[in-house]
Backbone as ProteinMPNN parsed JSONL, in Angstrom:
{"seq_chain_A": "MTRPLAVFDIDGTLVDSRASIHRAAVEAARDMGLPEPEYDRVRMIVGLSLHKALHTLEPQLTDAELADFVAGFQRSFRRMYEAGHEEPLYDGAMDHLRRLHRDGWRLALATGQNRRGVARNLARQGWGEIFLSSHCAEDGPGKPDPAMLHAAMAACGADAASTVMIGDTAHDAAMAVNAGVLPLGVGWGFHTAEEQIAGGARHVAKSFGELNVVLDGFARAAA", "coords_chain_A": {"N_chain_A": [[-36.024, -10.701, -3.806], [-31.771, -10.643, -3.815], [-29.998, -8.866, -3.557], [-26.829, -8.602, -5.72], [-23.474, -8.47, -5.363], [-20.785, -6.742, -6.527], [-17.582, -6.64, -6.565], [-15.103, -4.771, -7.662], [-10.993, -4.811, -8.78], [-9.058, -1.902, -9.773], [-6.805, -0.88, -11.02], [-5.908, -1.863, -14.27], [-8.695, -3.378, -14.724], [-10.849, -1.746, -14.669], [-9.276, 0.911, -15.63], [-7.534, 1.695, -17.431], [-3.779, 1.789, -16.606], [-1.612, 0.798, -17.263], [0.951, 1.576, -18.601], [1.953, 3.751, -16.958], [2.068, 2.678, -14.695], [4.267, 1.518, -14.824], [6.335, 2.822, -16.518], [6.569, 4.582, -13.538], [7.465, 2.662, -12.241], [10.419, 2.179, -13.614], [11.489, 4.538, -13.756], [11.694, 4.771, -10.964], [13.267, 2.505, -9.907], [15.883, 3.393, -11.795], [16.312, 5.885, -10.478], [17.471, 4.541, -8.036], [19.873, 3.316, -9.09], [19.368, 1.174, -10.176], [18.827, -1.717, -12.347], [16.787, -1.118, -15.091], [13.86, -2.179, -14.945], [11.983, -4.77, -17.139], [8.815, -4.342, -18.9], [7.414, -7.022, -18.439], [8.145, -8.147, -16.28], [7.664, -5.752, -14.592], [4.781, -6.088, -14.354], [3.735, -8.521, -12.99], [3.523, -7.64, -10.704], [1.237, -6.435, -10.234], [-1.463, -5.117, -8.705], [-0.736, -6.488, -6.429], [0.102, -4.752, -2.583], [2.059, -2.242, -2.142], [4.611, -1.702, -1.228], [5.369, -4.617, -0.982], [4.725, -5.097, -3.732], [7.361, -4.41, -4.654], [8.946, -5.247, -3.339], [8.693, -7.726, -3.903], [9.497, -7.132, -6.541], [11.887, -6.455, -6.422], [14.172, -8.075, -4.62], [16.326, -8.364, -3.062], [16.463, -6.26, -1.69], [17.414, -4.177, 1.129], [15.846, -3.184, 3.978], [16.318, -0.686, 4.285], [16.699, 0.823, 2.042], [14.716, -0.849, 0.232], [12.443, 0.598, 1.703], [13.248, 3.598, 0.427], [13.23, 2.825, -2.775], [10.051, 2.336, -2.86], [9.606, 5.087, -2.235], [10.816, 6.204, -4.25], [8.933, 4.957, -6.311], [6.636, 6.463, -5.715], [6.786, 9.037, -6.298], [7.424, 9.353, -8.856], [4.813, 8.9, -9.491], [3.391, 10.922, -8.306], [4.569, 13.022, -9.862], [3.754, 12.517, -12.429], [0.834, 13.342, -12.371], [0.999, 15.945, -11.009], [1.391, 17.292, -13.59], [-0.368, 16.61, -15.01], [-1.34, 14.161, -15.476], [-3.576, 11.902, -16.186], [-4.756, 8.273, -15.644], [-6.485, 6.664, -18.321], [-9.841, 5.401, -18.493], [-10.771, 1.992, -19.533], [-12.211, 1.033, -22.439], [-15.982, 1.423, -22.57], [-15.584, 0.438, -19.666], [-17.656, 2.723, -18.009], [-19.781, 2.182, -19.028], [-20.242, -0.416, -18.394], [-20.434, -0.004, -15.431], [-22.362, 1.337, -14.958], [-24.318, 0.195, -16.169], [-24.786, -2.366, -14.649], [-25.38, -1.408, -11.886], [-27.668, 0.019, -11.891], [-29.174, -1.758, -13.015], [-29.489, -2.75, -10.248], [-27.19, -4.011, -8.744], [-24.532, -4.106, -6.39], [-21.953, -2.325, -5.213], [-18.417, -2.273, -5.096], [-14.961, -1.443, -4.183], [-11.871, -3.113, -4.057], [-8.805, -2.842, -3.76], [-5.243, -2.373, -4.497], [-3.709, -0.286, -4.921], [-2.841, 3.042, -2.649], [-4.941, 4.58, 0.026], [-4.852, 7.326, -1.202], [-4.465, 6.854, -3.94], [-6.914, 5.622, -4.825], [-8.914, 7.795, -3.73], [-8.477, 9.327, -5.852], [-9.757, 8.11, -7.653], [-12.186, 7.883, -6.91], [-13.204, 10.558, -7.528], [-13.261, 10.318, -9.775], [-16.303, 11.24, -12.586], [-19.063, 9.876, -11.395], [-18.158, 8.233, -9.573], [-18.275, 8.144, -7.567], [-21.117, 7.906, -6.501], [-21.888, 5.225, -7.462], [-19.831, 3.661, -6.551], [-19.891, 1.866, -3.209], [-18.26, 1.029, -1.587], [-15.012, 1.244, -0.768], [-11.711, 0.084, -0.756], [-8.806, -0.84, 0.377], [-5.1, -1.242, 0.234], [-4.179, 0.278, 2.197], [-5.765, -0.066, 4.017], [-5.634, -2.813, 5.341], [-4.496, -6.313, 5.381], [-2.856, -7.231, 2.273], [-3.98, -7.961, -0.922], [-3.403, -11.614, -1.923], [-4.633, -12.336, 0.406], [-7.957, -12.392, 2.465], [-9.089, -9.95, 2.982], [-9.613, -7.53, 2.227], [-11.843, -8.266, 0.862], [-13.625, -9.675, 2.535], [-13.902, -7.404, 4.263], [-15.569, -5.312, 2.333], [-17.512, -7.322, 1.723], [-18.777, -7.156, 4.228], [-19.119, -4.27, 4.712], [-21.356, -3.457, 2.771], [-23.752, -5.784, 3.277], [-23.729, -8.097, 2.214], [-23.418, -11.803, 1.586], [-20.874, -14.46, 1.022], [-21.949, -15.702, -1.009], [-23.316, -14.358, -2.931], [-21.892, -12.818, -3.418], [-18.685, -11.609, -6.121], [-15.557, -11.376, -7.3], [-13.52, -9.385, -9.516], [-11.231, -8.647, -11.2], [-7.735, -8.59, -12.414], [-5.609, -9.885, -12.595], [-3.825, -13.175, -11.173], [-3.835, -12.589, -8.4], [-6.038, -10.891, -7.771], [-7.373, -12.731, -7.984], [-6.769, -15.481, -6.62], [-6.915, -13.956, -4.104], [-10.146, -13.832, -4.237], [-10.654, -16.923, -4.008], [-9.91, -17.525, -1.677], [-11.293, -16.041, 0.053], [-14.19, -16.777, -0.702], [-15.707, -16.164, -2.224], [-17.47, -16.146, -6.019], [-14.047, -15.948, -8.11], [-13.434, -14.22, -11.078], [-12.032, -12.73, -13.932], [-10.776, -10.316, -16.027], [-10.071, -10.014, -19.888], [-8.012, -8.025, -20.633], [-6.243, -6.504, -19.249], [-3.353, -6.515, -16.765], [-2.398, -9.6, -16.515], [-2.359, -12.925, -18.079], [-5.157, -14.275, -19.298], [-4.097, -17.312, -18.326], [-2.655, -17.04, -16.578], [-4.504, -15.846, -14.773], [-6.514, -18.05, -14.494], [-4.428, -19.796, -13.553], [-4.538, -18.526, -10.978], [-6.803, -19.228, -10.183], [-8.934, -17.883, -11.278], [-12.263, -18.82, -12.525], [-13.478, -17.853, -14.391], [-12.554, -15.826, -17.567], [-13.541, -13.154, -18.943], [-13.19, -11.817, -22.5], [-14.515, -9.17, -22.908], [-16.34, -6.453, -22.204], [-19.224, -6.555, -22.977], [-19.025, -9.549, -22.504], [-18.745, -9.751, -20.059], [-21.049, -8.973, -18.767], [-22.516, -10.546, -19.649], [-21.929, -12.65, -18.482], [-21.858, -11.98, -15.548], [-25.005, -11.733, -15.699], [-25.892, -14.266, -15.211], [-25.099, -15.345, -13.186], [-26.22, -13.258, -11.442], [-29.185, -14.583, -11.5], [-28.788, -16.734, -10.628], [-27.987, -16.221, -8.254], [-30.052, -15.048, -7.152]], "CA_chain_A": [[-34.744, -10.707, -4.6], [-30.647, -11.058, -3.378], [-29.268, -8.135, -4.787], [-25.501, -9.533, -6.027], [-22.586, -7.354, -5.197], [-19.356, -7.176, -7.474], [-16.022, -6.34, -6.222], [-13.693, -4.408, -8.76], [-9.668, -4.418, -8.95], [-9.07, -0.354, -9.92], [-5.807, -0.96, -12.319], [-6.46, -3.126, -15.413], [-9.472, -4.054, -14.508], [-11.352, -0.332, -14.921], [-8.543, 1.536, -15.172], [-5.766, 0.97, -17.527], [-2.545, 2.59, -15.962], [0.112, -0.225, -17.491], [1.672, 2.535, -19.164], [1.699, 4.525, -15.848], [2.732, 2.136, -13.587], [5.665, 0.995, -15.862], [7.266, 4.276, -16.093], [7.172, 4.956, -12.207], [8.645, 1.475, -11.405], [11.6, 2.564, -14.352], [11.847, 5.655, -12.711], [12.112, 4.736, -9.35], [14.842, 1.779, -10.233], [16.969, 4.29, -12.099], [16.851, 7.017, -9.429], [17.961, 3.572, -7.409], [20.789, 3.099, -9.948], [19.289, -0.555, -10.503], [18.482, -1.983, -13.831], [15.339, -0.466, -15.49], [12.971, -3.193, -15.246], [11.118, -4.596, -18.544], [7.162, -4.431, -18.778], [6.871, -7.842, -18.624], [8.888, -7.933, -14.859], [6.488, -5.342, -13.389], [2.967, -6.153, -15.013], [3.065, -9.418, -12.46], [3.47, -7.528, -9.347], [0.906, -5.538, -10.107], [-2.104, -5.513, -7.962], [-0.334, -6.754, -4.62], [0.434, -3.775, -1.718], [3.627, -1.087, -3.097], [5.847, -2.437, -0.406], [5.187, -6.289, -1.794], [5.36, -5.301, -4.925], [8.69, -4.021, -4.933], [10.043, -5.965, -2.346], [9.032, -8.822, -5.392], [10.817, -6.68, -8.059], [13.601, -5.788, -5.71], [13.495, -8.943, -3.157], [17.83, -8.193, -2.435], [17.186, -4.997, -1.491], [17.216, -3.705, 2.511], [14.962, -2.439, 4.306], [16.367, 0.832, 3.959], [16.55, 0.667, 0.876], [13.13, -1.033, 0.224], [11.749, 2.123, 1.52], [13.713, 4.301, -0.808], [12.137, 2.205, -3.84], [9.363, 2.705, -2.763], [9.062, 6.198, -2.018], [10.79, 6.792, -5.745], [8.25, 4.795, -7.307], [5.499, 7.439, -5.341], [7.256, 10.104, -5.986], [6.871, 9.5, -10.078], [3.563, 8.769, -9.78], [3.451, 12.203, -8.095], [4.746, 14.117, -10.756], [2.723, 12.369, -13.653], [-0.169, 13.713, -11.425], [1.263, 16.791, -11.02], [2.2, 17.368, -14.783], [-2.224, 16.777, -15.663], [-1.72, 13.226, -16.248], [-4.719, 10.945, -15.534], [-5.143, 7.444, -16.591], [-7.983, 6.317, -18.557], [-10.707, 3.972, -18.414], [-11.077, 1.054, -20.441], [-13.433, 1.39, -23.379], [-16.667, 0.636, -22.382], [-15.503, 0.336, -18.338], [-18.405, 3.408, -17.095], [-21.164, 1.881, -19.332], [-20.486, -1.172, -17.417], [-21.047, -0.012, -14.027], [-23.87, 2.323, -15.215], [-25.238, -0.739, -16.33], [-25.203, -2.645, -13.121], [-25.749, 0.209, -11.127], [-28.952, 0.565, -12.744], [-30.202, -3.19, -12.865], [-29.702, -3.397, -8.803], [-26.271, -4.791, -7.902], [-24.205, -3.15, -5.254], [-20.874, -2.533, -6.432], [-17.199, -1.968, -4.404], [-13.71, -1.653, -5.138], [-11.11, -3.442, -3.612], [-7.411, -2.27, -4.696], [-3.477, -2.592, -4.112], [-3.319, 1.627, -4.821], [-3.056, 3.745, -1.607], [-6.31, 5.639, -0.316], [-4.49, 8.718, -1.708], [-4.737, 6.542, -5.518], [-8.226, 4.967, -4.483], [-9.465, 8.859, -3.14], [-8.456, 10.216, -6.955], [-10.57, 7.279, -8.395], [-13.376, 7.55, -6.538], [-13.286, 11.789, -7.878], [-13.82, 10.832, -11.077], [-17.318, 11.649, -12.346], [-19.942, 8.832, -11.008], [-17.688, 7.0, -8.997], [-18.469, 8.325, -6.198], [-22.477, 7.183, -6.132], [-21.827, 3.888, -8.053], [-19.45, 2.299, -5.053], [-20.967, 1.454, -1.879], [-17.313, 1.201, -0.564], [-13.822, 0.944, -1.296], [-10.852, -0.876, 0.461], [-7.625, -0.886, -0.009], [-3.895, -2.386, 0.809], [-3.563, 0.568, 3.734], [-6.68, -0.593, 5.055], [-4.981, -4.136, 6.094], [-3.661, -7.164, 4.785], [-3.54, -6.939, 1.086], [-4.258, -9.699, -2.058], [-4.625, -12.272, -1.695], [-5.064, -11.948, 1.971], [-8.964, -12.233, 2.107], [-9.297, -9.342, 3.969], [-10.855, -5.963, 1.974], [-13.147, -8.981, 0.405], [-14.3, -9.487, 3.736], [-14.707, -5.882, 4.715], [-16.485, -5.147, 1.356], [-19.453, -8.136, 2.251], [-19.936, -6.471, 5.278], [-19.368, -2.881, 4.533], [-22.512, -3.847, 1.659], [-24.087, -6.437, 3.567], [-23.9, -8.958, 1.77], [-22.149, -12.513, 1.28], [-19.965, -14.895, -0.237], [-22.777, -16.397, -2.111], [-23.922, -13.775, -3.728], [-20.572, -11.697, -3.878], [-17.834, -12.162, -7.466], [-14.624, -10.677, -7.453], [-13.887, -8.615, -10.764], [-10.113, -8.305, -11.304], [-7.331, -8.852, -14.091], [-4.711, -10.743, -12.044], [-3.857, -13.853, -10.272], [-3.548, -12.098, -7.222], [-7.477, -10.831, -7.851], [-8.52, -13.961, -8.057], [-6.214, -15.812, -5.176], [-7.88, -13.018, -3.031], [-11.209, -14.693, -3.785], [-10.876, -18.077, -3.529], [-9.522, -17.767, -0.022], [-12.724, -15.572, 0.791], [-15.203, -18.056, -0.948], [-16.46, -15.458, -3.799], [-16.321, -16.346, -7.269], [-13.609, -15.24, -9.276], [-13.902, -13.383, -12.637], [-11.441, -12.117, -14.689], [-10.593, -10.082, -17.294], [-8.483, -10.065, -20.406], [-6.732, -6.996, -21.03], [-5.068, -6.094, -17.909], [-1.807, -7.02, -16.439], [-1.81, -11.128, -16.259], [-3.05, -12.802, -18.706], [-5.894, -15.419, -18.959], [-3.676, -18.449, -18.605], [-2.258, -16.617, -15.763], [-5.902, -15.997, -13.981], [-6.948, -19.259, -14.484], [-4.076, -20.495, -12.684], [-4.853, -18.626, -9.94], [-8.2, -19.597, -9.279], [-10.604, -17.767, -12.013], [-13.587, -19.333, -12.761], [-13.646, -17.496, -16.016], [-11.729, -14.762, -17.697], [-13.601, -12.435, -19.994], [-12.846, -11.123, -23.501], [-15.057, -7.662, -23.585], [-17.033, -6.422, -21.221], [-20.138, -7.262, -23.063], [-18.909, -10.846, -22.235], [-18.371, -9.919, -18.823], [-22.105, -8.511, -18.516], [-23.49, -12.112, -19.591], [-21.509, -13.673, -16.891], [-22.784, -11.425, -14.364], [-26.191, -11.844, -15.589], [-25.589, -15.871, -14.862], [-24.74, -15.328, -11.282], [-27.368, -12.742, -10.864], [-29.539, -15.33, -11.604], [-28.241, -18.065, -9.761], [-28.034, -15.964, -6.54], [-31.422, -14.622, -6.286]], "C_chain_A": [[-33.016, -10.059, -3.672], [-29.879, -9.995, -4.283], [-27.471, -8.459, -4.62], [-24.567, -8.065, -5.528], [-21.274, -8.3, -5.858], [-18.613, -6.226, -7.303], [-15.253, -5.862, -7.274], [-12.521, -4.188, -8.64], [-10.896, -2.738, -9.56], [-8.03, -0.822, -11.639], [-5.663, -2.844, -12.885], [-7.652, -3.984, -15.553], [-10.437, -2.732, -15.235], [-10.388, 0.187, -15.157], [-7.134, 1.144, -16.165], [-4.309, 2.163, -17.587], [-1.778, 1.256, -16.304], [1.11, 0.638, -18.079], [2.402, 3.505, -17.676], [2.915, 4.194, -14.816], [4.238, 0.919, -13.88], [6.498, 1.778, -15.594], [7.405, 4.549, -14.662], [8.331, 3.504, -11.663], [10.05, 2.071, -12.694], [12.22, 3.591, -14.003], [12.612, 5.551, -11.366], [13.529, 3.845, -9.644], [16.088, 2.43, -10.889], [17.14, 5.11, -11.206], [17.934, 5.676, -8.067], [19.473, 2.792, -7.851], [20.751, 1.417, -10.17], [19.008, -0.709, -11.588], [17.388, -1.401, -14.092], [14.784, -2.181, -15.51], [11.841, -3.683, -16.046], [9.784, -4.865, -17.676], [7.074, -5.818, -18.042], [7.084, -8.781, -16.801], [7.313, -7.581, -14.159], [5.029, -5.636, -13.286], [2.624, -7.822, -13.698], [3.286, -9.186, -10.879], [2.441, -6.906, -8.894], [-0.737, -5.7, -9.546], [-1.403, -5.886, -6.137], [-0.369, -4.918, -3.608], [1.417, -3.019, -2.491], [4.72, -2.36, -2.342], [6.305, -4.042, -1.143], [5.234, -6.186, -3.156], [6.031, -5.361, -5.32], [9.602, -4.618, -4.385], [10.165, -7.233, -3.293], [10.05, -8.888, -6.548], [11.789, -7.088, -7.877], [14.21, -6.994, -4.615], [15.503, -8.572, -2.275], [17.825, -6.662, -2.007], [16.908, -4.908, -0.07], [16.129, -3.61, 2.738], [14.955, -0.997, 4.081], [15.902, 1.079, 2.448], [14.965, 0.141, -0.521], [12.291, 0.138, 0.445], [11.698, 3.279, 0.933], [12.782, 4.104, -1.864], [10.73, 3.15, -3.882], [8.648, 4.027, -3.002], [10.212, 7.266, -3.339], [9.737, 6.571, -6.369], [6.688, 5.846, -6.9], [5.327, 8.749, -6.029], [6.958, 10.258, -8.068], [5.7, 9.316, -10.559], [3.011, 10.833, -9.303], [3.593, 13.171, -9.414], [4.236, 13.796, -12.002], [1.366, 12.956, -13.072], [-0.045, 14.692, -11.951], [1.079, 17.924, -12.457], [0.274, 17.04, -15.362], [-2.33, 15.295, -15.691], [-2.849, 11.933, -15.485], [-5.381, 9.726, -16.285], [-6.8, 6.93, -17.197], [-8.695, 5.31, -18.661], [-10.817, 3.372, -19.445], [-11.858, 1.06, -21.073], [-14.795, 0.693, -22.958], [-16.927, 0.272, -20.228], [-16.953, 1.042, -17.783], [-19.656, 2.923, -17.797], [-21.25, 0.518, -18.65], [-21.409, -1.378, -16.014], [-22.434, 0.694, -13.861], [-24.356, 0.695, -15.387], [-25.833, -1.945, -15.037], [-25.47, -1.928, -12.059], [-27.309, 0.445, -11.119], [-29.926, -0.862, -12.539], [-29.83, -3.965, -10.76], [-28.628, -3.935, -8.082], [-25.646, -3.42, -7.184], [-23.017, -3.572, -5.865], [-19.539, -1.879, -5.184], [-16.154, -2.092, -4.762], [-12.432, -2.106, -3.596], [-9.708, -3.914, -4.677], [-6.057, -2.714, -3.764], [-3.22, -1.251, -3.934], [-3.76, 1.406, -3.052], [-4.15, 4.274, -1.482], [-5.803, 6.705, -1.04], [-5.211, 8.233, -3.298], [-6.169, 6.42, -5.116], [-9.404, 6.249, -4.421], [-9.559, 9.656, -4.854], [-9.231, 9.294, -7.586], [-11.71, 7.266, -8.407], [-13.845, 9.745, -6.879], [-13.771, 11.679, -8.905], [-15.275, 10.361, -11.05], [-17.855, 10.008, -12.342], [-19.672, 8.005, -10.602], [-18.443, 6.888, -7.833], [-19.845, 7.655, -5.502], [-22.526, 6.138, -6.408], [-21.396, 3.163, -6.643], [-19.75, 2.766, -3.868], [-19.643, 2.028, -0.814], [-15.991, 0.755, -1.476], [-12.816, 0.67, -0.387], [-10.181, -1.033, -0.565], [-5.767, -1.503, 0.897], [-3.373, -1.331, 2.251], [-4.42, -0.247, 4.172], [-6.345, -2.24, 6.314], [-4.477, -5.367, 5.076], [-3.899, -6.586, 2.854], [-3.52, -8.306, 0.322], [-2.784, -10.19, -2.093], [-5.423, -12.596, -0.957], [-6.667, -11.937, 1.381], [-9.844, -11.225, 2.8], [-10.368, -7.733, 3.642], [-12.005, -6.559, 0.805], [-13.959, -9.099, 1.48], [-14.767, -8.377, 4.287], [-15.468, -5.449, 3.78], [-17.486, -5.825, 1.449], [-19.74, -7.432, 3.128], [-19.998, -5.003, 5.353], [-20.884, -3.242, 3.76], [-23.471, -4.694, 1.998], [-24.527, -7.152, 2.976], [-22.57, -10.496, 1.929], [-21.887, -13.645, 0.375], [-20.687, -15.446, -1.083], [-23.346, -15.659, -2.894], [-22.846, -12.371, -3.84], [-19.703, -12.352, -4.949], [-17.17, -10.895, -7.126], [-14.323, -10.202, -9.04], [-12.183, -7.739, -11.179], [-8.915, -8.822, -12.704], [-6.118, -9.983, -13.248], [-4.941, -11.932, -11.38], [-4.343, -13.936, -8.685], [-4.944, -11.99, -7.1], [-7.919, -12.059, -7.29], [-8.115, -15.008, -6.917], [-7.353, -15.157, -4.223], [-9.986, -13.745, -3.0], [-11.749, -15.926, -3.342], [-10.293, -17.944, -2.017], [-10.66, -16.801, 0.786], [-13.987, -16.004, 0.594], [-15.86, -16.924, -1.668], [-16.085, -16.005, -5.068], [-15.664, -15.583, -8.182], [-13.564, -14.941, -10.772], [-12.547, -12.685, -12.816], [-11.474, -11.461, -15.91], [-9.7, -10.197, -18.195], [-7.463, -9.322, -21.499], [-6.442, -6.197, -19.915], [-3.624, -6.291, -18.195], [-1.434, -8.839, -17.098], [-2.621, -11.807, -17.663], [-4.003, -14.081, -18.457], [-5.654, -17.119, -18.151], [-3.337, -18.749, -16.903], [-3.203, -16.771, -14.447], [-6.332, -16.973, -13.601], [-6.179, -19.735, -13.889], [-4.239, -19.991, -11.152], [-6.351, -18.707, -9.381], [-9.206, -18.642, -9.803], [-11.015, -18.32, -12.379], [-13.617, -19.04, -14.898], [-13.511, -16.312, -16.25], [-12.5, -13.986, -19.142], [-12.961, -11.894, -21.194], [-12.911, -9.741, -23.888], [-16.271, -7.865, -22.265], [-18.449, -6.912, -21.155], [-20.87, -9.012, -22.946], [-19.148, -11.225, -20.802], [-19.894, -9.122, -18.34], [-23.175, -9.937, -18.427], [-23.008, -12.889, -18.524], [-21.969, -13.442, -15.881], [-24.175, -11.785, -14.27], [-26.99, -12.924, -15.484], [-25.915, -15.42, -13.348], [-25.869, -14.399, -11.183], [-28.499, -13.803, -11.056], [-29.903, -16.225, -10.553], [-28.187, -17.934, -7.842], [-29.091, -15.091, -6.297], [-32.523, -15.532, -5.987]], "O_chain_A": [[-33.131, -9.076, -2.94], [-29.326, -10.181, -5.367], [-26.94, -8.53, -3.512], [-24.997, -6.919, -5.397], [-20.897, -9.472, -5.849], [-18.801, -5.092, -7.744], [-14.645, -6.747, -7.876], [-12.456, -3.021, -8.255], [-12.087, -2.458, -9.698], [-8.398, -0.987, -12.802], [-5.499, -3.995, -12.481], [-7.73, -5.004, -16.237], [-10.692, -2.864, -16.432], [-9.985, -0.316, -14.108], [-6.102, 0.558, -15.839], [-4.024, 3.043, -18.4], [-1.315, 0.678, -15.321], [2.269, 0.239, -17.961], [3.595, 3.795, -17.756], [3.917, 4.749, -14.364], [4.824, -0.004, -13.315], [7.327, 1.682, -14.689], [8.578, 4.818, -14.405], [9.396, 3.416, -11.053], [10.879, 2.553, -11.922], [13.448, 3.621, -13.923], [13.651, 6.025, -10.909], [14.651, 4.352, -9.622], [17.217, 2.056, -10.569], [18.334, 5.234, -10.934], [18.906, 6.051, -7.411], [20.057, 1.942, -7.178], [21.697, 0.638, -10.291], [18.844, 0.374, -12.148], [16.828, -1.051, -13.054], [15.348, -3.13, -16.054], [10.737, -3.189, -15.818], [9.59, -5.295, -16.539], [6.604, -5.732, -16.908], [6.399, -9.69, -16.332], [6.41, -8.233, -13.634], [4.287, -5.449, -12.321], [1.461, -8.194, -13.543], [3.27, -10.056, -10.008], [2.291, -6.66, -7.697], [-1.3, -6.622, -10.137], [-1.738, -5.468, -5.028], [-0.936, -3.984, -4.175], [1.492, -3.333, -3.679], [5.291, -3.377, -2.736], [7.367, -4.374, -1.669], [5.742, -7.094, -3.814], [6.127, -6.067, -6.324], [10.793, -4.64, -4.698], [11.243, -7.777, -3.535], [10.797, -9.675, -7.129], [12.538, -7.788, -8.558], [14.793, -6.492, -3.654], [15.697, -8.593, -1.06], [18.827, -5.95, -1.959], [15.977, -5.668, 0.198], [15.272, -3.883, 1.898], [14.005, -0.269, 3.793], [14.831, 1.478, 1.992], [14.523, 0.61, -1.57], [11.553, 0.622, -0.415], [10.694, 3.979, 0.792], [11.789, 4.809, -2.045], [10.413, 4.145, -4.533], [7.603, 4.22, -3.624], [10.364, 8.487, -3.37], [9.254, 7.488, -7.032], [5.778, 5.93, -7.723], [4.303, 9.382, -6.288], [6.333, 11.225, -8.506], [5.399, 9.472, -11.743], [2.422, 11.653, -10.008], [2.715, 13.937, -9.812], [4.205, 14.725, -12.809], [0.632, 12.849, -14.053], [-0.555, 14.907, -13.051], [0.716, 19.097, -12.361], [0.017, 17.583, -16.437], [-3.478, 14.934, -15.947], [-2.719, 11.313, -14.43], [-6.214, 9.831, -17.186], [-7.882, 6.883, -16.612], [-8.169, 4.233, -18.942], [-10.977, 4.042, -20.466], [-12.866, 1.107, -20.368], [-14.816, -0.538, -22.971], [-17.976, -0.006, -19.648], [-17.631, 0.264, -17.113], [-20.7, 3.215, -17.213], [-22.386, 0.222, -18.279], [-22.307, -2.119, -15.613], [-23.283, 0.634, -12.972], [-24.791, 0.158, -14.368], [-26.985, -2.214, -14.697], [-26.085, -2.613, -11.241], [-27.929, 1.07, -10.258], [-31.054, -0.951, -12.054], [-29.913, -5.093, -10.275], [-28.828, -4.342, -6.937], [-25.989, -2.241, -7.277], [-22.805, -4.521, -6.62], [-19.908, -0.98, -4.43], [-16.006, -2.842, -5.727], [-12.28, -1.526, -2.521], [-9.529, -4.674, -5.628], [-5.994, -3.236, -2.652], [-2.581, -0.892, -2.945], [-4.384, 0.558, -2.413], [-4.712, 4.606, -2.526], [-6.718, 7.111, -1.756], [-6.135, 8.85, -3.83], [-6.666, 7.546, -5.108], [-10.541, 6.055, -4.854], [-10.488, 10.418, -5.123], [-9.605, 9.919, -8.579], [-12.424, 6.879, -9.332], [-14.876, 10.138, -6.333], [-14.593, 12.494, -9.323], [-15.734, 9.575, -10.221], [-17.338, 9.104, -13.0], [-20.275, 6.944, -10.761], [-19.03, 5.953, -7.289], [-19.867, 7.074, -4.416], [-23.31, 5.549, -5.664], [-22.067, 2.456, -5.891], [-19.853, 3.953, -3.561], [-19.661, 2.827, 0.122], [-15.968, 0.128, -2.535], [-12.991, 0.997, 0.787], [-10.432, -1.239, -1.752], [-5.61, -2.049, 1.989], [-2.58, -1.706, 3.115], [-4.0, -1.242, 4.763], [-6.674, -2.532, 7.463], [-4.085, -5.072, 3.947], [-4.76, -5.853, 2.367], [-3.173, -9.406, 0.752], [-1.668, -9.681, -2.204], [-6.559, -13.02, -1.168], [-6.882, -11.611, 0.214], [-11.004, -11.442, 3.151], [-11.246, -7.139, 4.268], [-12.758, -5.884, 0.104], [-15.082, -8.605, 1.386], [-15.9, -8.299, 4.763], [-16.467, -4.988, 4.332], [-18.555, -5.23, 1.306], [-20.86, -6.921, 3.125], [-20.889, -4.485, 6.027], [-21.73, -3.26, 4.654], [-24.373, -4.67, 1.161], [-25.756, -7.188, 2.928], [-21.378, -10.41, 2.225], [-22.433, -13.84, -0.711], [-20.101, -15.78, -2.112], [-24.024, -16.237, -3.744], [-23.088, -11.24, -4.26], [-19.755, -13.582, -4.953], [-17.663, -9.813, -6.81], [-15.041, -10.785, -9.853], [-12.05, -6.533, -11.383], [-9.299, -9.326, -13.76], [-6.077, -11.091, -13.783], [-6.07, -12.071, -10.908], [-4.91, -14.805, -8.022], [-5.428, -12.859, -6.375], [-8.668, -12.282, -6.338], [-9.048, -15.441, -6.241], [-8.358, -15.689, -3.751], [-10.735, -13.98, -2.052], [-12.748, -16.15, -2.658], [-10.689, -18.894, -1.34], [-10.819, -16.872, 2.005], [-14.882, -15.779, 1.408], [-17.063, -17.043, -1.439], [-14.938, -16.314, -5.388], [-16.202, -14.765, -8.928], [-13.745, -15.893, -11.53], [-12.017, -12.11, -11.866], [-12.129, -11.93, -16.841], [-8.55, -10.444, -17.834], [-6.715, -9.604, -22.435], [-6.521, -4.976, -20.044], [-2.947, -6.271, -19.223], [-0.531, -9.183, -17.861], [-3.473, -11.117, -18.224], [-3.725, -14.868, -17.552], [-6.498, -17.853, -17.636], [-3.499, -19.744, -16.196], [-2.967, -17.443, -13.442], [-6.63, -17.068, -12.411], [-6.772, -20.544, -13.176], [-4.123, -20.775, -10.21], [-6.817, -18.281, -8.324], [-10.223, -18.424, -9.144], [-10.211, -18.952, -13.065], [-13.71, -19.653, -15.962], [-14.072, -15.491, -15.524], [-12.065, -14.229, -20.267], [-11.9, -11.361, -20.869], [-12.159, -9.111, -24.631], [-16.793, -8.819, -21.688], [-19.0, -7.421, -20.18], [-21.974, -9.539, -23.085], [-19.526, -12.296, -20.328], [-19.717, -8.562, -17.259], [-24.083, -10.272, -17.667], [-23.657, -13.654, -17.812], [-22.488, -14.298, -15.165], [-24.684, -12.104, -13.196], [-28.218, -12.942, -15.564], [-26.955, -15.259, -12.709], [-26.781, -15.019, -10.635], [-28.914, -13.683, -9.903], [-30.914, -16.397, -9.872], [-28.256, -18.669, -6.857], [-29.083, -14.39, -5.285], [-33.495, -15.136, -5.343]]}, "name": "protein", "num_of_chains": 1, "seq": "MTRPLAVFDIDGTLVDSRASIHRAAVEAARDMGLPEPEYDRVRMIVGLSLHKALHTLEPQLTDAELADFVAGFQRSFRRMYEAGHEEPLYDGAMDHLRRLHRDGWRLALATGQNRRGVARNLARQGWGEIFLSSHCAEDGPGKPDPAMLHAAMAACGADAASTVMIGDTAHDAAMAVNAGVLPLGVGWGFHTAEEQIAGGARHVAKSFGELNVVLDGFARAAA"}
């Protein structure tokens, strides 16, 4: 029996980082003397590598200014973490991961975070034992390039037919399409269901319970 592989995004899919990401973008913009970006602009860039995301947010910046903007965003996050901040998991996320792990799924991460952010998340209770591999924008091309998914499949011994990508943005869906794996979305993160479907998502779940049902069907078909 083929053991399916579920590759998860982090921000907006498992972890509710909406407030902290917007805060970091606002503080970095303020430090640069830029207009404070509204949440609706910031949410559209989440999932991309940080450099690409902030360039998309403020495309007029020179390379040096963009580097300062990136550094300011990272400083804001460091201040939050040094003050004891930790983004919460979405309700039901950990139960969902444990359930998949118990049922024999292989699990991996593919995120626009840097390696330091991935390490912080892998330090969460149980994550180090559940996820077989983790892949981030620092490892190579970021979303929507399929490189992270190709790396996850190679690390976990899976093929495209037995792999599903679960995220909350059109960038996640487009990466899955580019890798030839099933793109699934969740309806509680940064992009709307309509935006994710436009990016290629085949289904956008409204709850972890609904996601379980869809994944069960995928596992039966992949067996």
